[in-house]
Phi, psi and omega in degrees: 000318179300321180295319180296316179296321178298315179298319178301312181294322178295324177294321178298312180298314180299320180295319179298316181296312181298316179297316180297321181286314186285323182278327185261323188269132172299161186303325183284352179252350189299321179299320177297324178299311181293315181298316183295324178292318178300317178295321181295315179297316179296321178296321177297317178295318180295322179295318177299316179295319180300313180293323179297326182281325188259340184242141177300122179076002177088006177069200185299321186299321178278338173293321175299319179300312181294320179295319180297324177296322178295317178298317181295320177298319177297319179298324178291326182278323185214081187297321183298311180294324179298313181295320177302318180291322176303323183273002171109012178229158181089186180219162183278145181269011181230167179280113185286148174289337184236062182295334182246019180227082182299331180293316178294322179292321178299314179299315183297321184292325179281327175296333182298340176300325177294320181287327180293326183253007183223192184283353177078036179260146179300320189291328176290319176297321177298321181294318178295320179295318177296325178299318179298313179296315180299317182301315180295315180294320181293314181297318178294319179301311180297318181298317180294319181292325176295327178290322184206113182298334179290347180272004186305303186287321173302319180292317179299314180295311187293321189259329188246331191239349180293127191307313183293323176295315181299315188278308191281349174252036180236166174077185183278079181220160175294331180296324177298313179297317183294315181294319176301316180293315181301313183291326176293322178297314180296321177299318177299319178295323177295321178298317180294319180298326181286348180053055181287195179297163184302318182293331174296318180293322177296313178300317180298317180297316179296317181297316180297314181299313180300313185280337171296319177298314179298314181298317180297321183291325183262326182215078186298332181285331171299312182297320181296314180295321179298315179298317179296318181294316180295318180297314180299313182295320180296319180291321184284322187239353181280208181299337180292342185297345179284341180284162176295154185303319183296323178290319179297320178297319179296315179297319180298310182298315181295315183296314180296320179298313179298315179300314182296320178295321178294316178296323178296330176289329179281329178212116185296339180297331182255010173297140185307323182284341182257336192304309181301319181292320178298314180299315181295317180296318177298319179301314182293324178297313181292320180298316181294330181272349185268148174283152180305136178083002183244028178207161178283121181270122180233077186296338182273001184284137176210167184281047179228150180300322181299319179294317180300313181295322179292330184275342187306313183302310181291320181299322179296315178298317180295320181295333181265317193253354179255151002279159174261169184305324181284353174270354190294141177242351173204184184294322179297317180294324178295316179297320178295319177299320178293320174301318181294328174296321176296319178299318179298315180298316180294324178296315180296313181292328176294320178296317178296320178295323178295320179297325178290317183285324184058032174205156184283340183093193184287152174067053186299321182296311181291325178297312179297318177301321178297316179296316180298315180301311183295317182293312182293318181292320178299317179295314180299316181294319180294328179280320187266340179222067190286347178300129185301318180300316178290318182298318180301319181287314184293328184285000174299342177284348178238339188300315179301322182285323177295319177299319177299318183297325185261004178235330187303316181245027181270104182298326180292321178299318178298322178295316179296321180299314180295321179296316179296317179299319180296316180298316181295318179299321179294321179293327183280344180286000000 
């Protein structure tokens, strides 16, 4: 019976992939769709194996697996109460692995649907989680290429093939859900920006609402920074840009204050009066647990707003570009350090290309929102989760977008791409 259920789920996954590739992707991209999904699935399996080997009990990813099995067992015994809990009411009849982590419990309860209808293996749940992340990245990739054919290779590299994006947003992790949700939200915003047909706008609105809920449930700080970035960019470059600067500043200050207060009501950790202390306490916890040389050192950080604001510039740089190769303590860290060197090179060449163009390019509002999102989230992650191992994993929520920002309109990247294509063509002749 387990074999039949496994085959059924594999057919469902395969059908979703084939449908997504054939219906959404132009013919010249379809091969990339299939290859990228195979790589994503393999990365999810590799991540599970990696955690099983280095962490006692397999870390959080296998804890989600065990919790999901408990939910599925409960669902078989009492389906009505199980469904009620899925929809947000009632309580669990067993001792949860995550009594003080509602985000982890939320993820586990929805993953349990795979266990309820399948053989209950970790690897099948990992495959579904990788599918969600891949689907979001694939849909955004296709959308960007449809907007501008010159963005083909930057989008493919940034969203589907860059190693850290590929690996750390795979498998049964909150990062897979978060990246899938983030990319779907951005795709919805692109649909709205294009001012397509009415039904397109309705679909985009529903899609954004659904994935905002998912993003908030698994990574509320990603959602909070994204909301702040979009609001800021819209006020600075949207229809408000026709107003005088003083009016825009007033609207900006009032809007951000109201947004932050509302977000603080939804989660007390990001309430303005609590935020600096929460960040500092998290920083100290990670620093105490980290080995020397394996975390971002922020000596000026303290539980005050003034310290946080003063620390943001360096923390943002550290959150994006650290660790470097000379910080490496194993092969994985060395590979990440080499990747970060590539990020530095792409950032410099993108800046030089911008100086030549002297314009931001298409989609100024979303571009500015992307920069604000990446800088603020990188700073927050470096301050609240300074351990390099944790930071590398958590920044998967910003890395695909940062890569897009430094490659989409990077003239030097396009030149290198053409040079590489020419060399490969000569070798194949």
